[in-house]
MARNUKOL-890915 format. One record per residue: y, x, z of N, C-alpha, C, CB in turn; residue in one letter. Coordinates in steps of 0.2 Angstrom, whole numbers, padded with zeros to 4 digits, always signed. Glycine has a CB too. Example, Ala and Ser with C-alpha at 12.3 -4.5 7.8 and 13.67 -1.06 7.14 Angstrom:
BEGIN
-0028+0066+0039-0022+0062+0039-0016+0066+0039-0022+0057+0045A;-0011+0064+0035-0005+0068+0036+0000+0064+0039-0003+0070+0029S;
This chain:
BEGIN
+0160-0116+0031+0153-0116+0031+0151-0110+0036+0149-0116+0024M;+0147-0111+0041+0145-0105+0045+0141-0100+0041+0142-0108+0051P;+0141-0094+0043+0137-0089+0040+0130-0089+0043+0140-0082+0042E;+0125-0088+0038+0118-0088+0040+0117-0081+0042+0114-0090+0034V;+0114-0081+0048+0112-0074+0051+0107-0071+0047+0109-0075+0058A;+0107-0064+0046+0102-0060+0043+0096-0060+0047+0105-0053+0041D;+0090-0062+0045+0085-0062+0049+0082-0055+0050+0079-0067+0046R;+0084-0051+0046+0081-0044+0046+0087-0039+0049+0079-0041+0039H;+0092-0042+0052+0097-0037+0055+0094-0035+0061+0104-0041+0056A;+0096-0029+0063+0094-0025+0069+0100-0026+0075+0092-0018+0068L;+0098-0026+0081+0102-0025+0087+0103-0018+0087+0099-0028+0093D;+0109-0015+0084+0110-0008+0084+0111-0005+0091+0116-0006+0080L;+0114-0009+0095+0116-0007+0102+0109-0005+0106+0120-0012+0106G;+0105-0010+0106+0098-0009+0109+0094-0004+0106+0094-0016+0109A;+0094-0003+0099+0091+0002+0096+0093+0009+0097+0091+0000+0088L;+0100+0010+0097+0103+0016+0099+0101+0019+0105+0111+0016+0098A;+0101+0014+0110+0099+0016+0117+0092+0018+0117+0100+0010+0122A;+0088+0015+0114+0080+0016+0114+0079+0023+0110+0076+0011+0110W;+0083+0024+0105+0082+0030+0101+0084+0036+0106+0086+0030+0095L;+0090+0036+0109+0092+0041+0113+0087+0043+0119+0099+0039+0117R;+0083+0038+0121+0078+0039+0126+0072+0041+0124+0077+0032+0130A;+0070+0041+0117+0063+0042+0115+0063+0047+0109+0060+0036+0113H;+0069+0048+0106+0068+0053+0100+0073+0058+0101+0070+0049+0093V;+0071+0064+0100+0075+0070+0101+0080+0070+0096+0071+0077+0101A;+0087+0072+0098+0092+0073+0093+0095+0066+0090+0090+0077+0087G;+0093+0060+0093+0096+0054+0091+0102+0052+0094+0090+0048+0092A;+0107+0056+0093+0114+0055+0096+0119+0054+0090+0116+0061+0100E;+0124+0050+0091+0129+0048+0087+0129+0041+0085+0128+0052+0080G;+0134+0039+0081+0135+0032+0079+0129+0030+0074+0142+0032+0075V;+0126+0025+0076+0120+0023+0072+0122+0017+0067+0115+0020+0077L;+0119+0018+0061+0120+0013+0055+0113+0013+0053+0125+0016+0050V;+0111+0006+0052+0104+0005+0049+0105+0001+0042+0100+0001+0054A;+0101+0004+0037+0101+0000+0030+0094-0001+0028+0105+0005+0025E;+0093-0008+0027+0086-0010+0025+0085-0007+0018+0085-0017+0026K;+0079-0004+0017+0077-0002+0010+0076-0008+0006+0071+0002+0010F;+0078-0008-0001+0077-0014-0005+0069-0013-0007+0081-0013-0012A;+0067-0019-0009+0060-0020-0011+0055-0020-0005+0058-0014-0015G;+0049-0020-0006+0044-0021-0001+0043-0028+0001+0046-0016+0005G;+0037-0030+0002+0036-0037+0004+0033-0038+0011+0031-0040-0001Q;+0032-0033+0014+0028-0033+0021+0032-0031+0027+0022-0029+0020S;+0031-0025+0029+0035-0023+0035+0042-0020+0033+0031-0017+0039N;+0047-0024+0035+0054-0021+0034+0055-0014+0036+0059-0026+0037P;+0058-0010+0032+0059-0003+0033+0067-0001+0032+0055+0001+0028T;+0069+0003+0037+0076+0004+0037+0078+0012+0037+0080+0001+0043Y;+0083+0014+0034+0085+0021+0034+0090+0021+0040+0089+0023+0028A;+0089+0025+0045+0094+0026+0051+0098+0032+0050+0090+0026+0057L;+0105+0031+0050+0110+0036+0049+0113+0037+0056+0115+0035+0044S;+0114+0043+0058+0118+0045+0064+0124+0049+0062+0114+0049+0069L;+0130+0047+0063+0136+0050+0061+0136+0051+0054+0137+0057+0065D;+0134+0047+0050+0134+0047+0042+0129+0050+0039+0140+0050+0041G;+0124+0053+0042+0118+0057+0039+0112+0053+0040+0118+0064+0041A;+0108+0052+0035+0101+0049+0036+0097+0054+0040+0098+0047+0029V;+0094+0052+0046+0090+0056+0050+0083+0053+0051+0093+0057+0056R;+0082+0047+0051+0076+0044+0053+0075+0038+0048+0076+0042+0060F;+0068+0035+0049+0066+0029+0045+0063+0025+0051+0062+0030+0039V;+0065+0018+0051+0062+0014+0055+0058+0009+0052+0067+0010+0060L;+0052+0007+0054+0047+0002+0051+0045-0003+0056+0041+0006+0047R;+0046-0009+0055+0045-0014+0060+0041-0020+0057+0051-0017+0063K;+0038-0024+0062+0035-0030+0060+0040-0035+0057+0031-0033+0065K;+0039-0040+0053+0044-0045+0051+0044-0050+0056+0042-0048+0044P;+0050-0054+0056+0050-0059+0061+0046-0065+0060+0058-0061+0062P;+0045-0070+0064+0042-0076+0063+0034-0075+0065+0042-0077+0056G;+0031-0081+0064+0024-0081+0066+0020-0077+0061+0021-0088+0066V;+0015-0073+0063+0011-0068+0058+0004-0070+0059+0013-0061+0059L;+0000-0068+0054-0007-0069+0054-0010-0063+0059-0010-0068+0047L;-0015-0065+0062-0018-0060+0067-0020-0054+0063-0024-0063+0070P;-0018-0048+0066-0020-0041+0063-0015-0039+0057-0027-0041+0061S;-0011-0044+0055-0007-0042+0050-0001-0038+0052-0004-0048+0046A;+0002-0034+0048+0009-0030+0049+0008-0025+0055+0014-0035+0050H;+0002-0022+0055+0001-0018+0061+0004-0011+0061-0007-0017+0062A;+0010-0011+0063+0014-0005+0063+0011+0000+0068+0022-0006+0065V;+0008-0002+0073+0005+0002+0078-0001+0006+0075+0002-0002+0084E;-0004+0003+0070-0010+0007+0067-0007+0012+0062-0014+0002+0063R;-0001+0010+0059+0002+0015+0054+0004+0021+0058+0008+0011+0051E;+0007+0020+0064+0009+0025+0068+0003+0030+0070+0013+0023+0074Y;-0002+0027+0072-0008+0031+0074-0011+0035+0068-0013+0026+0076R;-0012+0032+0062-0015+0036+0057-0010+0041+0054-0016+0031+0051V;-0004+0040+0054+0001+0045+0052+0001+0051+0057+0008+0043+0050T;+0001+0049+0063+0001+0054+0068-0005+0059+0068+0001+0051+0075D;-0011+0056+0066-0017+0059+0065-0017+0064+0059-0023+0055+0065A;-0013+0062+0054-0013+0066+0048-0007+0070+0047-0013+0061+0042L;-0003+0071+0052+0003+0074+0051+0003+0082+0050+0008+0073+0058K;-0003+0085+0052-0004+0092+0051-0010+0093+0046-0005+0096+0057D;-0012+0088+0042-0018+0088+0038-0016+0090+0031-0021+0081+0038S;-0021+0090+0026-0019+0091+0019-0016+0086+0016-0026+0093+0016A;-0015+0080+0019-0011+0074+0016-0004+0074+0019-0015+0068+0017V;+0001+0075+0015+0008+0075+0018+0010+0068+0020+0012+0078+0013P;+0013+0067+0026+0015+0061+0028+0022+0062+0031+0011+0057+0033V;+0026+0056+0032+0032+0057+0035+0031+0057+0043+0037+0050+0034A;+0033+0063+0046+0031+0064+0053+0033+0058+0058+0033+0071+0055R;+0028+0055+0061+0030+0050+0066+0033+0053+0072+0024+0045+0068P;+0038+0049+0075+0041+0052+0081+0041+0048+0087+0049+0053+0079L;+0041+0041+0086+0040+0037+0092+0038+0030+0090+0047+0037+0096A;+0034+0027+0095+0032+0020+0094+0035+0016+0099+0024+0020+0093L;+0037+0010+0097+0039+0005+0102+0035-0001+0102+0047+0004+0102C;+0031-0003+0106+0027-0009+0106+0030-0015+0110+0020-0008+0109E;+0036-0014+0113+0040-0019+0116+0044-0023+0111+0044-0015+0122D;+0042-0029+0110+0046-0033+0106+0053-0035+0108+0042-0040+0104A;+0054-0034+0115+0061-0035+0117+0067-0031+0115+0060-0035+0125G;+0065-0025+0112+0070-0021+0110+0074-0023+0104+0068-0014+0109V;+0071-0024+0099+0074-0027+0093+0071-0033+0090+0074-0021+0087I;+0066-0036+0094+0063-0042+0092+0056-0042+0089+0067-0045+0086G;+0054-0036+0087+0047-0035+0085+0045-0027+0087+0045-0036+0078T;+0039-0026+0087+0037-0019+0088+0039-0015+0082+0029-0018+0089P;+0040-0008+0083+0042-0004+0077+0040+0003+0079+0050-0005+0076F;+0041+0007+0074+0040+0015+0075+0046+0018+0071+0033+0017+0073F;+0047+0024+0073+0052+0029+0070+0049+0035+0067+0058+0030+0075V;+0050+0037+0061+0048+0043+0058+0053+0047+0055+0043+0041+0053M;+0052+0053+0054+0057+0058+0051+0058+0055+0044+0054+0065+0051A;+0064+0056+0042+0066+0055+0035+0064+0060+0030+0074+0053+0034H;+0061+0058+0025+0059+0063+0020+0063+0062+0013+0051+0062+0018V;+0067+0067+0012+0071+0067+0005+0066+0068-0001+0077+0071+0006A;+0068+0065-0006+0064+0067-0012+0064+0061-0017+0057+0068-0011G;+0060+0061-0022+0060+0056-0027+0055+0051-0026+0059+0059-0034R;+0056+0045-0028+0052+0039-0027+0051+0035-0034+0054+0034-0021N;+0045+0035-0037+0045+0032-0044+0042+0025-0043+0040+0036-0048F;+0046+0020-0045+0045+0013-0045+0041+0011-0051+0051+0009-0044W;+0042+0014-0057+0039+0013-0063+0033+0017-0065+0045+0013-0069D;+0027+0015-0065+0022+0019-0066+0022+0023-0073+0015+0015-0066A;+0026+0021-0078+0027+0024-0084+0031+0031-0083+0030+0020-0089R;+0035+0031-0078+0039+0037-0076+0044+0038-0082+0035+0043-0075L;+0048+0034-0084+0052+0034-0090+0057+0040-0090+0055+0028-0092P;+0059+0042-0084+0064+0047-0083+0061+0054-0084+0067+0047-0077E;+0055+0055-0085+0052+0061-0086+0049+0063-0093+0046+0062-0081L;+0047+0069-0094+0044+0071-0100+0037+0071-0100+0047+0078-0102Q;+0033+0071-0105+0026+0070-0105+0022+0075-0100+0023+0071-0112P;+0024+0082-0101+0021+0087-0096+0022+0085-0089+0023+0094-0098A;+0028+0083-0087+0030+0081-0081+0026+0075-0078+0038+0080-0080E;+0025+0070-0083+0021+0064-0081+0014+0067-0079+0021+0059-0086R;+0011+0071-0083+0004+0073-0082+0004+0077-0076+0002+0078-0088A;+0009+0080-0074+0009+0084-0067+0009+0079-0061+0014+0089-0067A;+0013+0074-0062+0014+0069-0057+0007+0065-0056+0020+0064-0058I;+0004+0063-0061-0002+0060-0060-0008+0064-0058-0004+0057-0067Y;-0008+0071-0060-0012+0075-0057-0012+0076-0049-0012+0082-0061D;-0005+0076-0047-0004+0077-0040-0006+0071-0036+0003+0078-0039E;-0005+0065-0039-0007+0059-0036-0015+0059-0035-0005+0052-0040M;-0018+0061-0040-0025+0061-0040-0028+0066-0035-0028+0063-0047N;-0025+0072-0035-0027+0077-0030-0026+0075-0023-0022+0083-0031R;-0020+0072-0021-0019+0070-0014-0024+0064-0012-0012+0068-0013V;-0025+0059-0016-0030+0054-0015-0037+0057-0013-0030+0049-0020L;-0039+0062-0017-0045+0065-0016-0045+0069-0010-0047+0069-0022A;-0040+0072-0008-0039+0076-0002-0040+0071+0004-0032+0080-0001A;-0037+0065+0004-0037+0060+0009-0044+0058+0011-0033+0054+0008L;-0048+0057+0005-0055+0055+0006-0060+0060+0008-0057+0052-0001H;-0058+0066+0008-0062+0072+0010-0061+0073+0017-0060+0078+0006R;-0056+0070+0020-0055+0071+0028-0060+0068+0032-0048+0069+0030I;-0063+0071+0037-0068+0069+0041-0064+0064+0046-0072+0074+0045D;-0066+0058+0046-0062+0053+0051-0063+0055+0058-0064+0046+0050P;-0069+0057+0060-0070+0059+0067-0066+0066+0069-0078+0060+0068V;-0066+0070+0065-0063+0077+0066-0055+0075+0066-0064+0082+0060A;-0053+0070+0063-0046+0069+0063-0044+0064+0069-0044+0065+0057A;-0049+0062+0073-0047+0058+0079-0047+0051+0077-0041+0060+0082G;-0050+0049+0071-0050+0042+0069-0057+0039+0068-0046+0042+0062L;-0061+0042+0072-0068+0039+0071-0069+0032+0073-0072+0043+0075G;-0064+0029+0077-0064+0022+0079-0059+0018+0075-0064+0021+0086D;-0056+0021+0070-0050+0017+0066-0052+0011+0062-0047+0022+0062F;-0059+0010+0062-0062+0005+0058-0069+0005+0059-0060+0005+0051G;-0072-0001+0057-0080-0001+0058-0083+0002+0052-0082-0009+0058R;-0088+0006+0054-0091+0010+0048-0096+0006+0044-0095+0016+0051P;-0097+0007+0038-0102+0004+0034-0100-0003+0031-0108+0003+0038G;-0103-0004+0025-0102-0011+0022-0095-0013+0022-0106-0016+0025D;-0090-0008+0020-0083-0010+0019-0082-0016+0014-0079-0004+0016Y;-0085-0016+0009-0084-0021+0004-0086-0028+0007-0089-0020-0002F;-0092-0029+0011-0094-0035+0014-0089-0037+0019-0100-0034+0017G;-0086-0033+0023-0082-0034+0028-0075-0036+0025-0081-0029+0033R;-0073-0033+0020-0066-0034+0017-0066-0041+0013-0064-0028+0013Q;-0071-0042+0010-0072-0048+0006-0071-0054+0011-0078-0049+0002V;-0075-0054+0017-0074-0059+0022-0067-0059+0025-0079-0057+0028A;-0064-0053+0026-0058-0053+0029-0052-0057+0025-0055-0046+0031R;-0052-0054+0018-0047-0057+0014-0049-0064+0011-0047-0052+0008W;-0055-0066+0012-0056-0073+0011-0053-0077+0016-0064-0075+0010T;-0054-0075+0022-0051-0079+0028-0043-0079+0027-0053-0075+0035K;-0040-0073+0026-0033-0072+0025-0030-0077+0019-0031-0065+0024Q;-0034-0077+0014-0032-0081+0008-0032-0088+0010-0037-0080+0002Y;-0038-0091+0014-0038-0098+0016-0032-0099+0020-0045-0099+0019R;-0030-0095+0024-0025-0096+0029-0018-0097+0026-0024-0091+0034A;-0017-0094+0020-0011-0094+0016-0011-0098+0010-0009-0087+0015T;-0017-0102+0008-0018-0105+0002-0013-0111+0001-0025-0108+0002E;-0010-0111-0005-0005-0117-0006-0008-0121-0012+0001-0114-0008T;-0012-0119-0016-0015-0123-0022-0021-0119-0024-0010-0123-0028A;-0026-0123-0026-0032-0120-0028-0032-0116-0034-0037-0126-0030R;-0034-0110-0034-0035-0105-0039-0042-0104-0041-0031-0098-0037I;-0044-0106-0046-0051-0107-0048-0054-0100-0048-0052-0110-0055E;-0051-0095-0051-0053-0088-0051-0055-0085-0044-0049-0083-0055A;-0051-0087-0039-0052-0085-0033-0058-0088-0030-0046-0086-0028M;-0059-0094-0031-0065-0098-0029-0071-0094-0032-0065-0105-0031E;-0071-0092-0038-0077-0089-0041-0078-0082-0038-0076-0089-0049R;-0073-0079-0037-0073-0072-0034-0076-0072-0027-0067-0068-0034L;-0074-0078-0023-0076-0079-0016-0083-0080-0016-0072-0085-0013I;-0086-0083-0021-0094-0084-0021-0097-0077-0024-0095-0090-0026D;-0094-0074-0029-0097-0069-0033-0098-0062-0029-0094-0067-0040W;-0092-0060-0026-0092-0054-0022-0097-0053-0017-0085-0053-0019L;-0098-0058-0012-0103-0057-0007-0110-0057-0011-0103-0063-0002P;-0111-0061-0016-0118-0061-0019-0120-0055-0023-0118-0067-0024A;-0115-0051-0024-0116-0045-0028-0114-0038-0024-0112-0045-0035N;-0113-0039-0018-0111-0033-0014-0116-0027-0015-0111-0035-0006N;-0113-0022-0017-0118-0016-0018-0121-0013-0011-0114-0011-0022P;-0118-0015-0005-0121-0013+0001-0119-0005+0003-0128-0014+0001G;-0114-0002+0000-0112+0005+0001-0110+0006+0008-0107+0007-0003R;-0112+0012+0011-0111+0013+0018-0105+0019+0019-0117+0016+0021Q;-0102+0021+0013-0097+0026+0013-0092+0024+0018-0095+0027+0006D;-0089+0029+0022-0084+0027+0027-0079+0033+0028-0087+0025+0034S;-0073+0032+0025-0068+0038+0025-0062+0034+0027-0068+0042+0018R;-0056+0038+0028-0050+0036+0029-0047+0033+0022-0045+0041+0032I;-0045+0027+0022-0043+0024+0016-0035+0022+0017-0047+0018+0013V;-0031+0023+0012-0024+0021+0013-0023+0013+0012-0020+0025+0008H;-0026+0011+0007-0026+0003+0006-0021+0001+0001-0025+0000+0012G;-0016+0005-0001-0011+0003-0006-0008+0009-0009-0005-0001-0002D;-0012+0014-0011-0010+0020-0014-0008+0019-0021-0016+0026-0014Y;-0001+0020-0022+0002+0020-0029+0008+0024-0029+0003+0012-0030R;+0011+0024-0035+0017+0029-0036+0023+0027-0032+0019+0029-0043N;+0024+0021-0030+0030+0019-0026+0029+0020-0019+0032+0012-0028D;+0023+0022-0017+0022+0023-0010+0021+0031-0009+0015+0019-0007N;+0024+0034-0013+0023+0042-0013+0031+0044-0014+0019+0045-0018L;+0032+0049-0010+0039+0053-0010+0037+0060-0013+0043+0053-0003I;+0040+0061-0019+0039+0068-0022+0045+0072-0021+0038+0067-0030F;+0044+0079-0021+0049+0084-0020+0054+0083-0026+0046+0091-0021A;+0060+0084-0025+0066+0083-0030+0065+0087-0036+0072+0084-0027A;+0062+0093-0035+0062+0098-0040+0055+0100-0042+0066+0104-0038D;+0050+0097-0040+0043+0099-0042+0038+0093-0042+0040+0104-0037A;+0032+0093-0045+0028+0088-0045+0023+0088-0039+0023+0087-0051P;+0026+0088-0033+0023+0089-0027+0024+0083-0022+0025+0096-0023A;+0019+0080-0019+0020+0074-0015+0022+0077-0008+0014+0070-0014I;+0028+0075-0005+0030+0077+0001+0028+0072+0007+0038+0077+0001R;+0027+0066+0005+0024+0061+0010+0021+0055+0006+0030+0058+0014A;+0015+0053+0009+0012+0047+0007+0015+0042+0013+0004+0047+0007V;+0017+0036+0010+0020+0031+0015+0017+0025+0015+0028+0031+0014I;+0019+0020+0019+0016+0013+0019+0009+0013+0020+0018+0009+0013D;+0007+0014+0027+0000+0015+0029-0003+0008+0032-0001+0021+0033W;+0001+0003+0031-0001-0003+0034-0008-0006+0033+0004-0009+0032E;-0011-0005+0027-0017-0007+0026-0023-0002+0027-0018-0009+0019L;-0021+0004+0030-0026+0009+0031-0031+0007+0036-0022+0016+0033S;-0037+0010+0035-0043+0009+0039-0048+0014+0038-0045+0002+0039T;-0054+0013+0041-0060+0017+0038-0063+0012+0033-0065+0019+0044L;-0065+0015+0027-0068+0011+0022-0071+0015+0017-0063+0006+0019G;-0072+0012+0011-0076+0015+0005-0070+0018+0001-0080+0009+0002D;-0071+0024+0000-0066+0027-0005-0065+0025-0012-0067+0035-0005P;-0071+0022-0014-0071+0019-0021-0067+0013-0021-0078+0017-0023L;-0066+0009-0016-0062+0003-0015-0054+0006-0016-0063-0001-0009A;-0053+0011-0012-0046+0014-0012-0044+0016-0019-0045+0020-0007D;-0049+0020-0022-0048+0022-0029-0046+0016-0034-0053+0026-0032L;-0051+0011-0033-0050+0005-0038-0043+0002-0037-0056+0000-0036A;-0041+0001-0031-0034-0002-0029-0029+0002-0033-0033-0002-0022Q;-0029+0009-0032-0025+0013-0035-0025+0012-0043-0026+0020-0034H;-0031+0012-0046-0031+0011-0053-0030+0005-0056-0039+0013-0055V;-0028+0000-0052-0026-0007-0055-0020-0006-0059-0024-0011-0049L;-0016-0001-0058-0010+0000-0063-0012+0001-0070-0006+0007-0060A;-0018+0004-0071-0020+0004-0078-0022-0002-0081-0026+0009-0079W;-0023-0007-0077-0026-0014-0080-0021-0019-0080-0031-0016-0075R;-0015-0018-0078-0009-0023-0078-0003-0020-0082-0007-0025-0071V;+0001-0025-0085+0006-0023-0089+0012-0021-0085+0008-0028-0094P;+0017-0018-0089+0024-0017-0085+0027-0023-0083+0028-0013-0090H;+0028-0028-0087+0031-0034-0085+0028-0038-0079+0032-0039-0091E;+0031-0038-0074+0029-0042-0068+0024-0038-0063+0025-0047-0070G;+0022-0032-0066+0018-0028-0062+0020-0020-0061+0011-0028-0064Y;+0024-0018-0066+0026-0011-0067+0019-0007-0068+0029-0009-0060R;+0015-0009-0072+0009-0006-0074+0009-0002-0080+0003-0011-0073G;+0003-0001-0083+0002+0004-0088-0002+0001-0094-0002+0010-0086L;-0005-0006-0093-0010-0008-0098-0007-0009-0105-0012-0015-0096A;+0000-0009-0106+0003-0010-0112+0007-0004-0114+0007-0016-0112D;+0005+0002-0111+0009+0008-0112+0005+0013-0117+0010+0012-0106A;+0008+0017-0121+0005+0022-0125+0004+0028-0120+0010+0024-0131D;-0002+0028-0117-0003+0033-0112-0003+0040-0115-0010+0032-0109L;-0006+0041-0121-0007+0048-0124+0000+0050-0125-0011+0048-0130A;+0005+0046-0128+0011+0048-0130+0015+0049-0124+0015+0042-0134G;+0014+0046-0118+0018+0047-0112+0015+0053-0108+0017+0041-0107L;+0009+0056-0110+0006+0061-0106+0003+0059-0100+0012+0066-0104G;+0001+0053-0099-0002+0050-0093-0010+0049-0095+0001+0043-0091I;-0014+0052-0091-0021+0051-0092-0024+0044-0093-0025+0055-0087P;-0029+0043-0096-0032+0036-0097-0036+0035-0090-0037+0036-0103G;-0038+0029-0089-0042+0027-0083-0048+0031-0082-0043+0020-0083E;-0052+0032-0087-0059+0035-0087-0058+0043-0085-0063+0034-0093S;-0053+0046-0088-0052+0053-0087-0049+0054-0080-0047+0056-0092A;-0045+0049-0078-0042+0050-0071-0047+0049-0066-0036+0044-0070Y;-0052+0044-0067-0057+0043-0062-0062+0049-0062-0061+0036-0064V;-0063+0051-0067-0068+0057-0068-0065+0063-0064-0069+0059-0075A;-0059+0064-0065-0055+0070-0061-0055+0069-0054-0048+0071-0064R;-0054+0063-0052-0054+0061-0045-0061+0063-0042-0052+0054-0043Y;-0066+0061-0045-0073+0062-0043-0075+0069-0042-0078+0058-0047C;-0073+0073-0047-0073+0080-0046-0070+0083-0040-0070+0084-0053E;-0064+0081-0039-0061+0083-0033-0064+0081-0026-0053+0081-0033R;-0066+0074-0026-0068+0072-0020-0076+0074-0019-0068+0064-0021A;-0079+0077-0024-0086+0079-0023-0091+0074-0023-0086+0083-0017G;-0090+0069-0028-0094+0063-0028-0096+0062-0035-0091+0057-0025I;-0102+0058-0036-0104+0057-0043-0100+0051-0046-0111+0055-0043A;-0098+0051-0052-0094+0045-0055-0098+0039-0054-0093+0046-0062P;-0095+0033-0052-0098+0027-0051-0101+0024-0058-0093+0021-0048P;-0107+0020-0057-0110+0017-0063-0105+0012-0065-0117+0014-0061S;-0105+0010-0072-0101+0004-0074-0101-0002-0070-0103+0003-0081P;-0107-0004-0068-0108-0010-0064-0104-0009-0057-0115-0012-0063A;-0105-0003-0054-0102-0002-0047-0094-0002-0048-0104+0004-0044L;-0092+0001-0054-0085+0002-0055-0082-0005-0056-0083+0006-0061W;-0085-0009-0060-0083-0016-0061-0083-0020-0055-0088-0020-0066A;-0087-0019-0050-0087-0023-0044-0081-0020-0040-0094-0021-0040Y;-0080-0014-0039-0074-0011-0036-0068-0014-0038-0074-0003-0036A;-0067-0014-0045-0061-0017-0048-0060-0024-0047-0061-0016-0056L;-0066-0028-0047-0065-0035-0046-0063-0036-0039-0072-0039-0047A;-0066-0032-0034-0064-0033-0027-0057-0031-0026-0069-0028-0023F;-0054-0026-0029-0048-0024-0028-0043-0029-0031-0046-0017-0032A;-0045-0033-0036-0040-0038-0039-0040-0044-0034-0042-0040-0046M;-0046-0046-0032-0047-0051-0027-0042-0050-0021-0054-0052-0025F;-0043-0044-0018-0039-0042-0012-0031-0042-0014-0041-0035-0010R;-0030-0040-0020-0023-0040-0022-0020-0047-0023-0022-0036-0028N;-0024-0051-0025-0022-0058-0026-0021-0061-0019-0027-0062-0030A;-0026-0060-0015-0025-0063-0008-0019-0060-0004-0031-0061-0004A;-0017-0054-0005-0011-0051-0003-0005-0055-0006-0010-0044-0004I;-0005-0055-0012+0001-0059-0016+0001-0066-0013+0000-0058-0023R;-0004-0069-0012-0004-0076-0010-0001-0076-0003-0011-0079-0010Q;-0002-0071+0001+0001-0071+0008+0008-0070+0008-0003-0066+0012G;+0010-0066+0003+0018-0065+0002+0021-0071+0000+0019-0059-0003V;+0018-0075-0005+0021-0081-0007+0021-0086-0001+0016-0084-0013F;+0016-0086+0003+0016-0091+0008+0022-0089+0013+0009-0091+0012R;+0022-0083+0015+0028-0081+0019+0035-0082+0016+0027-0073+0021R;+0035-0082+0010+0042-0084+0006+0043-0091+0008+0041-0082-0001A;+0038-0095+0007+0039-0103+0008+0040-0104+0015+0032-0106+0006L;+0038-0100+0020+0039-0101+0027+0045-0097+0029+0033-0098+0031D;+0048-0093+0025+0055-0090+0027+0054-0083+0030+0059-0094+0031G;+0048-0080+0030+0047-0074+0034+0046-0068+0029+0040-0075+0038N;+0046-0069+0023+0045-0063+0018+0051-0058+0019+0044-0065+0011A;+0049-0052+0018+0054-0046+0018+0059-0046+0012+0051-0040+0019S;+0057-0048+0006+0061-0048+0000+0061-0054-0003+0058-0043-0005S;+0067-0056-0006+0068-0062-0010+0064-0063-0016+0075-0062-0012G;+0061-0057-0018+0056-0058-0024+0049-0060-0022+0056-0051-0027A;+0048-0061-0016+0042-0063-0014+0039-0070-0017+0042-0064-0006A;+0043-0074-0018+0041-0081-0021+0038-0080-0028+0047-0085-0022A;+0039-0074-0031+0036-0073-0038+0029-0072-0037+0040-0067-0041L;+0027-0070-0031+0020-0068-0031+0015-0073-0031+0019-0064-0024H;+0017-0080-0031+0012-0085-0031+0009-0085-0038+0016-0092-0030G;+0013-0085-0043+0010-0085-0050+0006-0078-0051+0016-0085-0055A;+0008-0073-0049+0005-0066-0050-0002-0067-0046+0009-0061-0047R;-0003-0070-0041-0009-0071-0037-0014-0074-0042-0009-0075-0031A;-0012-0079-0045-0017-0082-0050-0019-0078-0056-0014-0089-0052A;-0014-0074-0058-0015-0070-0064-0020-0064-0063-0009-0067-0067E;-0019-0061-0057-0023-0055-0055-0030-0057-0053-0020-0051-0049I;-0030-0063-0050-0037-0066-0049-0041-0068-0055-0037-0072-0044A;-0038-0070-0060-0041-0072-0066-0043-0065-0070-0036-0076-0071A;-0039-0060-0069-0042-0054-0072-0048-0051-0068-0036-0049-0072L;-0048-0052-0062-0053-0049-0058-0060-0053-0060-0052-0050-0050G;-0059-0060-0061-0065-0064-0063-0067-0062-0070-0063-0071-0062W;-0063-0060-0074-0065-0058-0081-0069-0052-0080-0059-0057-0085R;-0067-0047-0076-0071-0041-0075-0078-0042-0072-0067-0036-0071I;-0078-0046-0067-0084-0048-0063-0089-0051-0068-0082-0053-0057A;-0086-0055-0072-0090-0059-0077-0093-0055-0083-0087-0065-0080A;-0091-0049-0083-0094-0044-0088-0089-0041-0093-0099-0048-0092G;-0083-0043-0093-0078-0040-0097-0075-0034-0094-0072-0045-0099E;-0079-0028-0094-0077-0023-0090-0071-0019-0092-0083-0018-0090Q;-0069-0020-0098-0063-0016-0100-0057-0021-0100-0064-0013-0107D;-0057-0027-0097-0052-0032-0098-0046-0029-0094-0054-0038-0094A;-0040-0031-0098-0033-0029-0095-0029-0036-0095-0030-0023-0099V;-0024-0036-0091-0019-0041-0091-0013-0039-0096-0016-0043-0084L;-0012-0043-0101-0007-0042-0106-0002-0048-0106-0010-0041-0113T;+0004-0046-0109+0009-0052-0109+0009-0054-0117+0016-0049-0107R;
C-alpha cells in the first residue's frame, strides 16, 4: 500500500535556501518538527545542526476562508510590539511567496521556556499558580494600554463598534462552515446585534489570550512571549478579556478550563477578582453585569464559530490537528452556554 504524503511536510531544501537568503545565521543542516496541538496555522521548530534556532508559522494547505490564517498580520503585529511592554517572539522574516513551501509563512526567534496547557497548572504550588495568573493579568492589561497609533498599528483594524463588526464577521464565517443547525447559535445570531452596547473602544487585542499561548520563563512567573497572534486586530479590550476569561466558565474535560476546579485550594483567583484586578491595571471602570454578560455571550458565540470552522476543515481534510473533529460537538456546547448567559443566567458555567 503506498504511503500517504504528509500534507504538512515542508520542502526543506527550498526552505533552507530561503532561510540562508533572508535570516542572519541560518546556516547548517535544517530539520523541521511540527508542534503538536493547535488547530489553525501549522507551526514548526526549526533546528540547525541539532539546535532549535527558529520557529516557522505558515498558513495551512487547501482552500481557505477569505482573511483567515493571516500570517502576514501576525508578522506585522509582533514586529510592531517587539520592543514594547508586551513580550513577543521576535519576528525575523516574512515570506509572502507561496511558491517556496506551498503557502506564505514567517520565521521568528525561538523562545525557550514553559508552556502551560492545563489552566489548573497541576505541576505548580498554590503560590506559584497565583503568581502565574497575576502575570497573565498584568500582560493583558499592558497590551490594552498600548496606543495603537503610537505603535504604528493605527490602521490594523477598523475603529469603533468592534462587537457589531465581529458579530457580523463571525456570523458569516459560521454560515460558511455550517454543517448542522445549532439552535443556540441561531438565537445568538439574533440576540447579539439586537443588544449591541455600541462601544467605541479601540485598542490592540490579541483575540486568543490564554495560558497555552504564553511562554513563561523556566524559573520565574514571567511571560517571555505572547504567541499566536492570528486573531489580533484593533478592537474592544473587554471582548479580549471575556475571551480570556472563558476558562473560568468551562470544565477541564474537553476544554482544559476551571469551572469544576477548587480555585481557592489551587491558589487561582476567581473570575470576579481577576476581572477587577485587570480593570485596575488597565485603568478602566469595571463593566456592569449586563455589559459583562454581553461580552461573555459574544466570546462564546465567537468561540463556537471558530470551533465550527475547525470541524469543517477536519471534514475537508485541511485541519492542522487530528483532534479537530472533536470541535463539532464543542461548538454546540459552548454556544448553548453563551445563550444561557445571554438569556439571563449570568453565572452559568459548563459542567460535566
